[in-house]
N, CA, C and O atoms as CSV, one atom per row, in Angstrom:
chain,resi,resn,atom,element,x,y,z
A,1,MET,N,N,0.817,-1.190,0.000
A,1,MET,CA,C,0.000,0.000,0.000
A,1,MET,C,C,0.862,1.256,0.000
A,1,MET,O,O,0.566,2.219,-0.709
A,2,VAL,N,N,1.937,1.246,0.801
A,2,VAL,CA,C,2.818,2.406,0.885
A,2,VAL,C,C,3.517,2.615,-0.459
A,2,VAL,O,O,3.697,3.753,-0.892
A,3,ARG,N,N,3.911,1.520,-1.122
A,3,ARG,CA,C,4.590,1.607,-2.427
A,3,ARG,C,C,3.647,2.189,-3.476
A,3,ARG,O,O,4.077,3.017,-4.279
A,4,SER,N,N,2.375,1.786,-3.498
A,4,SER,CA,C,1.386,2.308,-4.438
A,4,SER,C,C,1.201,3.799,-4.240
A,4,SER,O,O,1.087,4.561,-5.200
A,5,ARG,N,N,1.174,4.197,-2.999
A,5,ARG,CA,C,1.008,5.625,-2.701
A,5,ARG,C,C,2.210,6.418,-3.204
A,5,ARG,O,O,2.048,7.515,-3.739
A,6,GLY,N,N,3.398,5.880,-3.039
A,6,GLY,CA,C,4.616,6.546,-3.513
A,6,GLY,C,C,4.632,6.666,-5.027
A,6,GLY,O,O,5.032,7.702,-5.558
A,7,ILE,N,N,4.206,5.633,-5.724
A,7,ILE,CA,C,4.132,5.662,-7.188
A,7,ILE,C,C,3.100,6.695,-7.629
A,7,ILE,O,O,3.336,7.469,-8.556
A,8,PHE,N,N,1.956,6.695,-6.953
A,8,PHE,CA,C,0.903,7.669,-7.279
A,8,PHE,C,C,1.416,9.095,-7.103
A,8,PHE,O,O,1.221,9.933,-7.983
A,9,LEU,N,N,2.067,9.379,-5.982
A,9,LEU,CA,C,2.591,10.721,-5.729
A,9,LEU,C,C,3.666,11.091,-6.750
A,9,LEU,O,O,3.743,12.245,-7.170
A,10,SER,N,N,4.488,10.135,-7.152
A,10,SER,CA,C,5.504,10.389,-8.180
A,10,SER,C,C,4.854,10.751,-9.509
A,10,SER,O,O,5.302,11.664,-10.203
A,11,CYS,N,N,3.793,10.026,-9.858
A,11,CYS,CA,C,3.071,10.320,-11.112
A,11,CYS,C,C,2.447,11.711,-11.064
A,11,CYS,O,O,2.501,12.449,-12.048
A,12,VAL,N,N,1.861,12.071,-9.936
A,12,VAL,CA,C,1.249,13.400,-9.784
A,12,VAL,C,C,2.326,14.475,-9.927
A,12,VAL,O,O,2.107,15.488,-10.591
A,13,LEU,N,N,3.485,14.258,-9.309
A,13,LEU,CA,C,4.574,15.223,-9.395
A,13,LEU,C,C,5.050,15.391,-10.838
A,13,LEU,O,O,5.274,16.516,-11.284
A,14,VAL,N,N,5.207,14.293,-11.571
A,14,VAL,CA,C,5.626,14.353,-12.975
A,14,VAL,C,C,4.589,15.115,-13.800
A,14,VAL,O,O,4.953,15.975,-14.602
A,15,LEU,N,N,3.306,14.811,-13.614
A,15,LEU,CA,C,2.252,15.527,-14.330
A,15,LEU,C,C,2.277,17.014,-14.015
A,15,LEU,O,O,2.114,17.844,-14.909
A,16,PHE,N,N,2.478,17.348,-12.769
A,16,PHE,CA,C,2.545,18.751,-12.361
A,16,PHE,C,C,3.699,19.452,-13.066
A,16,PHE,O,O,3.533,20.564,-13.568
A,17,LEU,N,N,4.863,18.816,-13.110
A,17,LEU,CA,C,6.024,19.420,-13.765
A,17,LEU,C,C,5.817,19.560,-15.271
A,17,LEU,O,O,6.173,20.586,-15.850
A,18,VAL,N,N,5.250,18.546,-15.903
A,18,VAL,CA,C,4.994,18.590,-17.349
A,18,VAL,C,C,3.976,19.678,-17.672
A,18,VAL,O,O,4.188,20.465,-18.595
A,19,CYS,N,N,2.886,19.730,-16.933
A,19,CYS,CA,C,1.868,20.766,-17.172
A,19,CYS,C,C,2.443,22.153,-16.937
A,19,CYS,O,O,2.134,23.085,-17.680
A,20,GLY,N,N,3.268,22.298,-15.924
A,20,GLY,CA,C,3.901,23.580,-15.656
A,20,GLY,C,C,4.822,24.005,-16.782
A,20,GLY,O,O,4.893,25.192,-17.099
A,21,ALA,N,N,5.532,23.064,-17.397
A,21,ALA,CA,C,6.417,23.381,-18.518
A,21,ALA,C,C,5.617,23.873,-19.705
A,21,ALA,O,O,6.007,24.843,-20.355
A,22,PHE,N,N,4.501,23.217,-20.000
A,22,PHE,CA,C,3.667,23.656,-21.127
A,22,PHE,C,C,3.064,25.022,-20.854
A,22,PHE,O,O,3.001,25.858,-21.756
A,23,THR,N,N,2.622,25.265,-19.633
A,23,THR,CA,C,2.055,26.557,-19.280
A,23,THR,C,C,3.099,27.649,-19.424
A,23,THR,O,O,2.787,28.732,-19.918
A,24,GLY,N,N,4.322,27.394,-19.008
A,24,GLY,CA,C,5.393,28.372,-19.118
A,24,GLY,C,C,5.685,28.733,-20.557
A,24,GLY,O,O,5.938,29.902,-20.849
A,25,GLN,N,N,5.659,27.773,-21.470
A,25,GLN,CA,C,5.910,28.049,-22.874
A,25,GLN,C,C,4.798,28.913,-23.450
A,25,GLN,O,O,5.067,29.842,-24.212
A,26,ALA,N,N,3.565,28.622,-23.097
A,26,ALA,CA,C,2.446,29.368,-23.653
A,26,ALA,C,C,2.390,30.782,-23.106
A,26,ALA,O,O,1.878,31.680,-23.774
A,27,ALA,N,N,2.904,30.998,-21.909
A,27,ALA,CA,C,2.796,32.315,-21.294
A,27,ALA,C,C,3.654,33.352,-21.990
A,27,ALA,O,O,3.339,34.539,-21.904
A,28,GLY,N,N,4.724,32.970,-22.675
A,28,GLY,CA,C,5.617,33.926,-23.316
A,28,GLY,C,C,4.896,34.921,-24.183
A,28,GLY,O,O,5.056,36.123,-23.968
A,29,GLY,N,N,4.101,34.491,-25.164
A,29,GLY,CA,C,3.380,35.403,-26.026
A,29,GLY,C,C,2.020,35.766,-25.467
A,29,GLY,O,O,1.437,36.776,-25.859
A,30,GLY,N,N,1.503,34.944,-24.546
A,30,GLY,CA,C,0.164,35.141,-24.043
A,30,GLY,C,C,0.036,36.251,-23.019
A,30,GLY,O,O,-1.078,36.669,-22.706
A,31,ASP,N,N,1.153,36.741,-22.487
A,31,ASP,CA,C,1.103,37.790,-21.481
A,31,ASP,C,C,0.692,39.135,-22.066
A,31,ASP,O,O,0.154,39.979,-21.350
A,32,LEU,N,N,0.932,39.342,-23.331
A,32,LEU,CA,C,0.670,40.615,-23.990
A,32,LEU,C,C,-0.822,40.931,-23.975
A,32,LEU,O,O,-1.646,40.088,-24.328
A,33,LYS,N,N,-1.167,42.170,-23.558
A,33,LYS,CA,C,-2.571,42.584,-23.548
A,33,LYS,C,C,-2.689,43.967,-24.151
A,33,LYS,O,O,-1.877,44.850,-23.874
A,34,ILE,N,N,-3.706,44.149,-24.976
A,34,ILE,CA,C,-3.992,45.467,-25.532
A,34,ILE,C,C,-5.038,46.111,-24.628
A,34,ILE,O,O,-6.135,45.578,-24.459
A,35,THR,N,N,-4.696,47.250,-24.054
A,35,THR,CA,C,-5.615,47.947,-23.165
A,35,THR,C,C,-6.380,49.048,-23.888
A,35,THR,O,O,-7.413,49.509,-23.403
A,36,GLU,N,N,-5.877,49.472,-25.047
A,36,GLU,CA,C,-6.571,50.475,-25.853
A,36,GLU,C,C,-6.170,50.297,-27.304
A,36,GLU,O,O,-4.992,50.132,-27.621
A,37,MET,N,N,-7.162,50.331,-28.181
A,37,MET,CA,C,-6.909,50.269,-29.619
A,37,MET,C,C,-7.971,51.116,-30.287
A,37,MET,O,O,-9.167,50.909,-30.082
A,38,ALA,N,N,-7.516,52.088,-31.102
A,38,ALA,CA,C,-8.461,52.997,-31.744
A,38,ALA,C,C,-7.912,53.457,-33.076
A,38,ALA,O,O,-6.708,53.664,-33.225
A,39,VAL,N,N,-8.798,53.617,-34.043
A,39,VAL,CA,C,-8.440,54.277,-35.292
A,39,VAL,C,C,-8.694,55.754,-35.059
A,39,VAL,O,O,-9.771,56.142,-34.606
A,40,THR,N,N,-7.707,56.574,-35.368
A,40,THR,CA,C,-7.761,57.994,-35.051
A,40,THR,C,C,-7.281,58.844,-36.221
A,40,THR,O,O,-6.562,58.367,-37.099
A,41,THR,N,N,-7.688,60.105,-36.218
A,41,THR,CA,C,-7.278,61.019,-37.284
A,41,THR,C,C,-5.924,61.641,-37.012
A,41,THR,O,O,-5.281,62.162,-37.924
A,42,LYS,N,N,-5.476,61.590,-35.738
A,42,LYS,CA,C,-4.204,62.213,-35.398
A,42,LYS,C,C,-3.720,61.692,-34.050
A,42,LYS,O,O,-4.519,61.350,-33.178
A,43,ILE,N,N,-2.410,61.637,-33.894
A,43,ILE,CA,C,-1.807,61.259,-32.618
A,43,ILE,C,C,-1.009,62.462,-32.119
A,43,ILE,O,O,-0.131,62.969,-32.817
A,44,VAL,N,N,-1.325,62.911,-30.906
A,44,VAL,CA,C,-0.651,64.063,-30.315
A,44,VAL,C,C,-0.035,63.640,-28.991
A,44,VAL,O,O,-0.715,63.075,-28.134
A,45,ARG,N,N,1.244,63.913,-28.827
A,45,ARG,CA,C,1.985,63.548,-27.608
A,45,ARG,C,C,1.811,62.076,-27.260
A,45,ARG,O,O,1.679,61.715,-26.090
A,46,GLY,N,N,1.812,61.235,-28.279
A,46,GLY,CA,C,1.737,59.796,-28.080
A,46,GLY,C,C,0.364,59.237,-27.792
A,46,GLY,O,O,0.236,58.074,-27.410
A,47,ASN,N,N,-0.682,60.058,-27.971
A,47,ASN,CA,C,-2.043,59.604,-27.692
A,47,ASN,C,C,-2.988,59.963,-28.836
A,47,ASN,O,O,-2.794,60.978,-29.505
A,48,PRO,N,N,-4.013,59.133,-29.065
A,48,PRO,CA,C,-4.990,59.446,-30.118
A,48,PRO,C,C,-5.867,60.622,-29.692
A,48,PRO,O,O,-6.190,60.765,-28.513
A,49,ILE,N,N,-6.251,61.464,-30.656
A,49,ILE,CA,C,-7.111,62.604,-30.302
A,49,ILE,C,C,-8.592,62.261,-30.414
A,49,ILE,O,O,-9.436,62.981,-29.881
A,50,ASP,N,N,-8.915,61.163,-31.106
A,50,ASP,CA,C,-10.307,60.749,-31.272
A,50,ASP,C,C,-10.344,59.257,-31.581
A,50,ASP,O,O,-9.301,58.617,-31.709
A,51,ALA,N,N,-11.539,58.714,-31.698
A,51,ALA,CA,C,-11.736,57.314,-32.086
A,51,ALA,C,C,-12.756,57.299,-33.213
A,51,ALA,O,O,-13.935,57.580,-32.997
A,52,VAL,N,N,-12.302,56.971,-34.405
A,52,VAL,CA,C,-13.152,57.017,-35.602
A,52,VAL,C,C,-14.022,55.770,-35.686
A,52,VAL,O,O,-13.537,54.646,-35.554
A,53,ARG,N,N,-15.301,55.986,-35.905
A,53,ARG,CA,C,-16.236,54.899,-36.215
A,53,ARG,C,C,-16.749,55.060,-37.635
A,53,ARG,O,O,-17.000,54.080,-38.336
A,54,ARG,N,N,-16.901,56.326,-38.052
A,54,ARG,CA,C,-17.365,56.658,-39.399
A,54,ARG,C,C,-16.744,58.001,-39.766
A,54,ARG,O,O,-16.741,58.936,-38.966
A,55,ILE,N,N,-16.212,58.086,-41.002
A,55,ILE,CA,C,-15.557,59.324,-41.428
A,55,ILE,C,C,-15.650,59.459,-42.942
A,55,ILE,O,O,-15.765,58.461,-43.653
A,56,SER,N,N,-15.602,60.685,-43.429
A,56,SER,CA,C,-15.637,60.953,-44.868
A,56,SER,C,C,-14.230,60.825,-45.452
A,56,SER,O,O,-13.252,61.235,-44.828
A,57,SER,N,N,-14.140,60.264,-46.632
A,57,SER,CA,C,-12.832,60.099,-47.278
A,57,SER,C,C,-12.212,61.445,-47.641
A,57,SER,O,O,-11.002,61.525,-47.848
A,58,THR,N,N,-13.022,62.505,-47.723
A,58,THR,CA,C,-12.498,63.819,-48.091
A,58,THR,C,C,-12.069,64.646,-46.874
A,58,THR,O,O,-11.489,65.720,-47.037
A,59,SER,N,N,-12.345,64.164,-45.665
A,59,SER,CA,C,-12.032,64.960,-44.474
A,59,SER,C,C,-10.619,64.729,-43.925
A,59,SER,O,O,-10.125,65.551,-43.153
A,60,VAL,N,N,-9.963,63.631,-44.306
A,60,VAL,CA,C,-8.598,63.349,-43.822
A,60,VAL,C,C,-7.758,62.739,-44.940
A,60,VAL,O,O,-8.286,62.160,-45.889
A,61,LYS,N,N,-6.454,62.879,-44.811
A,61,LYS,CA,C,-5.532,62.277,-45.789
A,61,LYS,C,C,-4.998,60.929,-45.304
A,61,LYS,O,O,-4.514,60.121,-46.096
A,62,ALA,N,N,-5.093,60.696,-43.979
A,62,ALA,CA,C,-4.587,59.449,-43.415
A,62,ALA,C,C,-5.316,59.135,-42.112
A,62,ALA,O,O,-5.858,60.023,-41.454
A,63,LEU,N,N,-5.317,57.861,-41.759
A,63,LEU,CA,C,-5.820,57.397,-40.474
A,63,LEU,C,C,-4.728,56.570,-39.805
A,63,LEU,O,O,-3.878,55.982,-40.473
A,64,TYR,N,N,-4.768,56.534,-38.481
A,64,TYR,CA,C,-3.768,55.816,-37.686
A,64,TYR,C,C,-4.478,54.810,-36.794
A,64,TYR,O,O,-5.540,55.100,-36.243
A,65,CYS,N,N,-3.895,53.641,-36.654
A,65,CYS,CA,C,-4.408,52.674,-35.694
A,65,CYS,C,C,-3.457,52.696,-34.498
A,65,CYS,O,O,-2.332,52.200,-34.566
A,66,PHE,N,N,-3.933,53.277,-33.416
A,66,PHE,CA,C,-3.175,53.427,-32.180
A,66,PHE,C,C,-3.424,52.220,-31.281
A,66,PHE,O,O,-4.556,51.757,-31.148
A,67,THR,N,N,-2.358,51.718,-30.669
A,67,THR,CA,C,-2.482,50.562,-29.779
A,67,THR,C,C,-1.654,50.778,-28.519
A,67,THR,O,O,-0.458,51.062,-28.591
A,68,ARG,N,N,-2.304,50.639,-27.362
A,68,ARG,CA,C,-1.620,50.704,-26.063
A,68,ARG,C,C,-1.515,49.265,-25.546
A,68,ARG,O,O,-2.507,48.537,-25.499
A,69,ILE,N,N,-0.323,48.875,-25.168
A,69,ILE,CA,C,-0.031,47.483,-24.841
A,69,ILE,C,C,0.559,47.361,-23.445
A,69,ILE,O,O,1.367,48.191,-23.027
A,70,VAL,N,N,0.147,46.319,-22.728
A,70,VAL,CA,C,0.779,45.943,-21.470
A,70,VAL,C,C,1.519,44.629,-21.739
A,70,VAL,O,O,0.935,43.650,-22.201
A,71,ASN,N,N,2.813,44.639,-21.438
A,71,ASN,CA,C,3.683,43.493,-21.685
A,71,ASN,C,C,4.400,43.168,-20.368
A,71,ASN,O,O,5.531,43.608,-20.161
A,72,PRO,N,N,3.753,42.399,-19.472
A,72,PRO,CA,C,4.300,42.178,-18.125
A,72,PRO,C,C,5.730,41.643,-18.103
A,72,PRO,O,O,6.485,41.959,-17.184
A,73,SER,N,N,6.116,40.848,-19.087
A,73,SER,CA,C,7.472,40.303,-19.084
A,73,SER,C,C,8.502,41.380,-19.386
A,73,SER,O,O,9.658,41.256,-18.981
A,74,GLY,N,N,8.102,42.439,-20.093
A,74,GLY,CA,C,9.033,43.497,-20.467
A,74,GLY,C,C,9.986,43.106,-21.574
A,74,GLY,O,O,10.785,43.926,-22.025
A,75,GLU,N,N,9.911,41.848,-22.022
A,75,GLU,CA,C,10.806,41.389,-23.089
A,75,GLU,C,C,10.396,41.990,-24.422
A,75,GLU,O,O,9.210,42.146,-24.711
A,76,GLU,N,N,11.394,42.323,-25.226
A,76,GLU,CA,C,11.112,42.890,-26.540
A,76,GLU,C,C,10.404,41.864,-27.416
A,76,GLU,O,O,10.816,40.706,-27.496
A,77,THR,N,N,9.341,42.301,-28.066
A,77,THR,CA,C,8.559,41.443,-28.948
A,77,THR,C,C,7.953,42.308,-30.051
A,77,THR,O,O,8.364,43.453,-30.234
A,78,THR,N,N,6.998,41.781,-30.773
A,78,THR,CA,C,6.331,42.552,-31.816
A,78,THR,C,C,4.832,42.264,-31.778
A,78,THR,O,O,4.381,41.244,-31.258
A,79,ILE,N,N,4.077,43.209,-32.354
A,79,ILE,CA,C,2.687,42.954,-32.686
A,79,ILE,C,C,2.542,43.251,-34.169
A,79,ILE,O,O,3.423,43.857,-34.779
A,80,LYS,N,N,1.452,42.832,-34.732
A,80,LYS,CA,C,1.189,43.071,-36.146
A,80,LYS,C,C,-0.183,43.699,-36.293
A,80,LYS,O,O,-1.161,43.208,-35.729
A,81,HIS,N,N,-0.259,44.800,-37.062
A,81,HIS,CA,C,-1.537,45.391,-37.463
A,81,HIS,C,C,-1.838,44.927,-38.869
A,81,HIS,O,O,-1.022,45.098,-39.775
A,82,VAL,N,N,-3.010,44.338,-39.055
A,82,VAL,CA,C,-3.448,43.910,-40.381
A,82,VAL,C,C,-4.707,44.709,-40.711
A,82,VAL,O,O,-5.721,44.604,-40.021
A,83,TRP,N,N,-4.625,45.517,-41.788
A,83,TRP,CA,C,-5.732,46.365,-42.235
A,83,TRP,C,C,-6.517,45.643,-43.317
A,83,TRP,O,O,-5.936,45.072,-44.241
A,84,TYR,N,N,-7.864,45.669,-43.198
A,84,TYR,CA,C,-8.758,45.042,-44.175
A,84,TYR,C,C,-9.725,46.092,-44.720
A,84,TYR,O,O,-10.279,46.889,-43.963
A,85,HIS,N,N,-9.921,46.085,-46.028
A,85,HIS,CA,C,-10.893,46.970,-46.689
A,85,HIS,C,C,-11.925,46.076,-47.356
A,85,HIS,O,O,-11.593,45.287,-48.240
A,86,ASN,N,N,-13.183,46.202,-46.928
A,86,ASN,CA,C,-14.276,45.354,-47.427
A,86,ASN,C,C,-13.912,43.868,-47.371
A,86,ASN,O,O,-14.191,43.113,-48.302
A,87,GLY,N,N,-13.288,43.465,-46.270
A,87,GLY,CA,C,-12.956,42.063,-46.034
A,87,GLY,C,C,-11.672,41.573,-46.684
A,87,GLY,O,O,-11.284,40.423,-46.479
A,88,GLU,N,N,-11.006,42.413,-47.460
A,88,GLU,CA,C,-9.778,42.011,-48.151
A,88,GLU,C,C,-8.564,42.670,-47.498
A,88,GLU,O,O,-8.546,43.883,-47.289
A,89,GLN,N,N,-7.549,41.862,-47.178
A,89,GLN,CA,C,-6.342,42.401,-46.548
A,89,GLN,C,C,-5.617,43.345,-47.506
A,89,GLN,O,O,-5.338,42.989,-48.651
A,90,VAL,N,N,-5.314,44.559,-47.022
A,90,VAL,CA,C,-4.639,45.547,-47.868
A,90,VAL,C,C,-3.302,46.012,-47.298
A,90,VAL,O,O,-2.504,46.607,-48.022
A,91,ARG,N,N,-3.044,45.756,-46.034
A,91,ARG,CA,C,-1.771,46.174,-45.443
A,91,ARG,C,C,-1.498,45.357,-44.198
A,91,ARG,O,O,-2.409,44.974,-43.464
A,92,GLU,N,N,-0.211,45.101,-43.981
A,92,GLU,CA,C,0.249,44.389,-42.795
A,92,GLU,C,C,1.501,45.097,-42.300
A,92,GLU,O,O,2.454,45.279,-43.058
A,93,THR,N,N,1.503,45.497,-41.030
A,93,THR,CA,C,2.628,46.229,-40.474
A,93,THR,C,C,3.069,45.574,-39.179
A,93,THR,O,O,2.265,45.401,-38.263
A,94,GLU,N,N,4.346,45.207,-39.095
A,94,GLU,CA,C,4.902,44.657,-37.870
A,94,GLU,C,C,5.469,45.810,-37.046
A,94,GLU,O,O,6.209,46.649,-37.559
A,95,LEU,N,N,5.112,45.839,-35.765
A,95,LEU,CA,C,5.484,46.948,-34.889
A,95,LEU,C,C,6.204,46.435,-33.651
A,95,LEU,O,O,5.765,45.454,-33.050
A,96,PRO,N,N,7.306,47.079,-33.254
A,96,PRO,CA,C,8.030,46.628,-32.064
A,96,PRO,C,C,7.307,46.968,-30.773
A,96,PRO,O,O,6.598,47.970,-30.684
A,97,VAL,N,N,7.499,46.112,-29.771
A,97,VAL,CA,C,7.043,46.349,-28.403
A,97,VAL,C,C,8.291,46.187,-27.543
A,97,VAL,O,O,8.848,45.094,-27.441
A,98,LYS,N,N,8.728,47.289,-26.924
A,98,LYS,CA,C,10.033,47.291,-26.257
A,98,LYS,C,C,9.988,47.571,-24.766
A,98,LYS,O,O,10.998,47.975,-24.190
A,99,GLY,N,N,8.856,47.368,-24.132
A,99,GLY,CA,C,8.783,47.599,-22.700
A,99,GLY,C,C,7.519,47.036,-22.102
A,99,GLY,O,O,6.689,46.457,-22.804
A,100,GLU,N,N,7.372,47.209,-20.784
A,100,GLU,CA,C,6.192,46.694,-20.085
A,100,GLU,C,C,4.937,47.464,-20.450
A,100,GLU,O,O,3.860,46.880,-20.563
A,101,MET,N,N,5.067,48.770,-20.636
A,101,MET,CA,C,3.956,49.622,-21.069
A,101,MET,C,C,4.417,50.257,-22.384
A,101,MET,O,O,5.434,50.949,-22.418
A,102,TRP,N,N,3.669,50.021,-23.463
A,102,TRP,CA,C,4.135,50.473,-24.765
A,102,TRP,C,C,2.970,51.016,-25.582
A,102,TRP,O,O,1.845,50.523,-25.496
A,103,ARG,N,N,3.262,52.043,-26.377
A,103,ARG,CA,C,2.281,52.597,-27.314
A,103,ARG,C,C,2.903,52.550,-28.701
A,103,ARG,O,O,4.094,52.808,-28.872
A,104,THR,N,N,2.086,52.220,-29.677
A,104,THR,CA,C,2.566,52.171,-31.046
A,104,THR,C,C,1.394,52.426,-31.987
A,104,THR,O,O,0.237,52.434,-31.565
A,105,PHE,N,N,1.700,52.634,-33.262
A,105,PHE,CA,C,0.625,52.847,-34.233
A,105,PHE,C,C,1.106,52.514,-35.635
A,105,PHE,O,O,2.304,52.509,-35.921
A,106,SER,N,N,0.137,52.235,-36.502
A,106,SER,CA,C,0.390,52.097,-37.933
A,106,SER,C,C,-0.468,53.131,-38.652
A,106,SER,O,O,-1.430,53.657,-38.092
A,107,LYS,N,N,-0.109,53.410,-39.889
A,107,LYS,CA,C,-0.758,54.483,-40.650
A,107,LYS,C,C,-1.281,53.937,-41.973
A,107,LYS,O,O,-0.688,53.049,-42.586
A,108,ARG,N,N,-2.408,54.498,-42.389
A,108,ARG,CA,C,-3.003,54.146,-43.689
A,108,ARG,C,C,-3.435,55.437,-44.385
A,108,ARG,O,O,-4.231,56.203,-43.841
A,109,ASP,N,N,-2.908,55.676,-45.586
A,109,ASP,CA,C,-3.335,56.827,-46.376
A,109,ASP,C,C,-4.758,56.613,-46.867
A,109,ASP,O,O,-5.158,55.490,-47.173
A,110,ILE,N,N,-5.527,57.710,-46.942
A,110,ILE,CA,C,-6.940,57.657,-47.320
A,110,ILE,C,C,-7.153,58.495,-48.571
A,110,ILE,O,O,-6.627,59.600,-48.692
A,111,ASP,N,N,-7.936,57.951,-49.502
A,111,ASP,CA,C,-8.332,58.696,-50.699
A,111,ASP,C,C,-9.765,58.295,-51.045
A,111,ASP,O,O,-10.411,57.581,-50.278
A,112,ARG,N,N,-10.262,58.749,-52.190
A,112,ARG,CA,C,-11.664,58.459,-52.554
A,112,ARG,C,C,-11.923,56.971,-52.787
A,112,ARG,O,O,-13.060,56.514,-52.670
A,113,GLU,N,N,-10.893,56.227,-53.109
A,113,GLU,CA,C,-11.051,54.780,-53.314
A,113,GLU,C,C,-11.107,54.010,-51.993
A,113,GLU,O,O,-11.286,52.792,-51.985
A,114,SER,N,N,-10.955,54.716,-50.898
A,114,SER,CA,C,-10.956,54.095,-49.573
A,114,SER,C,C,-12.353,53.891,-49.007
A,114,SER,O,O,-12.499,53.322,-47.925
A,115,VAL,N,N,-13.378,54.341,-49.712
A,115,VAL,CA,C,-14.757,54.223,-49.229
A,115,VAL,C,C,-15.102,52.750,-48.996
A,115,VAL,O,O,-14.811,51.887,-49.825
A,116,GLY,N,N,-15.727,52.488,-47.852
A,116,GLY,CA,C,-16.154,51.123,-47.543
A,116,GLY,C,C,-15.962,50.784,-46.083
A,116,GLY,O,O,-15.679,51.650,-45.255
A,117,ASN,N,N,-16.120,49.513,-45.784
A,117,ASN,CA,C,-15.967,49.001,-44.419
A,117,ASN,C,C,-14.519,48.602,-44.189
A,117,ASN,O,O,-13.889,47.968,-45.035
A,118,TRP,N,N,-14.007,48.986,-43.030
A,118,TRP,CA,C,-12.617,48.726,-42.670
A,118,TRP,C,C,-12.543,47.999,-41.337
A,118,TRP,O,O,-13.443,48.080,-40.501
A,119,ARG,N,N,-11.438,47.288,-41.173
A,119,ARG,CA,C,-11.158,46.586,-39.919
A,119,ARG,C,C,-9.644,46.518,-39.756
A,119,ARG,O,O,-8.912,46.331,-40.728
A,120,VAL,N,N,-9.190,46.669,-38.531
A,120,VAL,CA,C,-7.778,46.446,-38.222
A,120,VAL,C,C,-7.724,45.393,-37.134
A,120,VAL,O,O,-8.353,45.538,-36.086
A,121,ASP,N,N,-6.962,44.321,-37.387
A,121,ASP,CA,C,-6.734,43.269,-36.397
A,121,ASP,C,C,-5.324,43.424,-35.845
A,121,ASP,O,O,-4.395,43.735,-36.591
A,122,ALA,N,N,-5.160,43.212,-34.553
A,122,ALA,CA,C,-3.844,43.217,-33.916
A,122,ALA,C,C,-3.523,41.796,-33.463
A,122,ALA,O,O,-4.322,41.150,-32.786
A,123,PHE,N,N,-2.342,41.323,-33.848
A,123,PHE,CA,C,-1.892,39.975,-33.520
A,123,PHE,C,C,-0.593,40.047,-32.728
A,123,PHE,O,O,0.209,40.961,-32.925
A,124,ASP,N,N,-0.384,39.078,-31.827
A,124,ASP,CA,C,0.914,38.998,-31.153
A,124,ASP,C,C,1.912,38.284,-32.063
A,124,ASP,O,O,1.564,37.879,-33.172
A,125,SER,N,N,3.137,38.131,-31.601
A,125,SER,CA,C,4.190,37.539,-32.440
A,125,SER,C,C,3.937,36.066,-32.757
A,125,SER,O,O,4.519,35.528,-33.699
A,126,ALA,N,N,3.075,35.413,-31.978
A,126,ALA,CA,C,2.731,34.017,-32.237
A,126,ALA,C,C,1.527,33.883,-33.175
A,126,ALA,O,O,1.123,32.772,-33.520
A,127,GLY,N,N,0.956,35.025,-33.584
A,127,GLY,CA,C,-0.184,34.993,-34.497
A,127,GLY,C,C,-1.537,34.954,-33.816
A,127,GLY,O,O,-2.556,34.762,-34.480
A,128,LYS,N,N,-1.569,35.133,-32.504
A,128,LYS,CA,C,-2.835,35.129,-31.760
A,128,LYS,C,C,-3.510,36.497,-31.919
A,128,LYS,O,O,-2.882,37.537,-31.721
A,129,LEU,N,N,-4.801,36.478,-32.279
A,129,LEU,CA,C,-5.575,37.712,-32.396
A,129,LEU,C,C,-5.780,38.306,-31.009
A,129,LEU,O,O,-6.313,37.652,-30.112
A,130,LEU,N,N,-5.345,39.565,-30.843
A,130,LEU,CA,C,-5.462,40.244,-29.558
A,130,LEU,C,C,-6.668,41.175,-29.498
A,130,LEU,O,O,-7.355,41.247,-28.479
A,131,LYS,N,N,-6.923,41.885,-30.591
A,131,LYS,CA,C,-8.020,42.852,-30.589
A,131,LYS,C,C,-8.335,43.258,-32.024
A,131,LYS,O,O,-7.488,43.159,-32.911
A,132,THR,N,N,-9.581,43.721,-32.238
A,132,THR,CA,C,-10.056,44.178,-33.539
A,132,THR,C,C,-10.786,45.500,-33.360
A,132,THR,O,O,-11.489,45.705,-32.370
A,133,VAL,N,N,-10.611,46.398,-34.330
A,133,VAL,CA,C,-11.379,47.638,-34.357
A,133,VAL,C,C,-11.946,47.798,-35.758
A,133,VAL,O,O,-11.255,47.561,-36.749
A,134,GLU,N,N,-13.224,48.208,-35.833
A,134,GLU,CA,C,-13.894,48.365,-37.120
A,134,GLU,C,C,-14.353,49.813,-37.298
A,134,GLU,O,O,-14.674,50.500,-36.329
A,135,PHE,N,N,-14.376,50.265,-38.568
A,135,PHE,CA,C,-14.850,51.610,-38.872
A,135,PHE,C,C,-15.292,51.646,-40.330
A,135,PHE,O,O,-15.074,50.704,-41.091
A,136,ARG,N,N,-15.913,52.755,-40.693
A,136,ARG,CA,C,-16.407,52.921,-42.068
A,136,ARG,C,C,-15.945,54.252,-42.619
A,136,ARG,O,O,-15.953,55.264,-41.919
A,137,ILE,N,N,-15.539,54.243,-43.890
A,137,ILE,CA,C,-15.189,55.469,-44.597
A,137,ILE,C,C,-16.260,55.709,-45.660
A,137,ILE,O,O,-16.519,54.840,-46.493
A,138,ASN,N,N,-16.884,56.895,-45.629
A,138,ASN,CA,C,-17.919,57.284,-46.594
A,138,ASN,C,C,-17.299,58.084,-47.729
A,138,ASN,O,O,-18.005,58.505,-48.645
């Protein structure tokens, strides 16, 4: 009986160590969190001045996708902004993340051909979707 208990405890310990190893590997990219993401007409002093939901193509020359990130590990990594126009990918921008609290943005020029539904997806370096923002250009 004592031997069975020892084998059982050894198996539990091995499972605990194996599960902990897998959790540790997944946590590397999974720690990244987006606390703010907005499409904006301008960034002033590192912050968006507005959050666009609908805008005229003649009112601005460019739009920016601003992203505020919390990266608890503080390790340098990247995120990716993928811009979609009417469901079709039109731009992909890789952006560095170099600290525990980080702000970054990507830019998209706007013209009359930009009319339609837009979406920007943010992905971590492992390809996990972190956040999405949608807007429309008239």
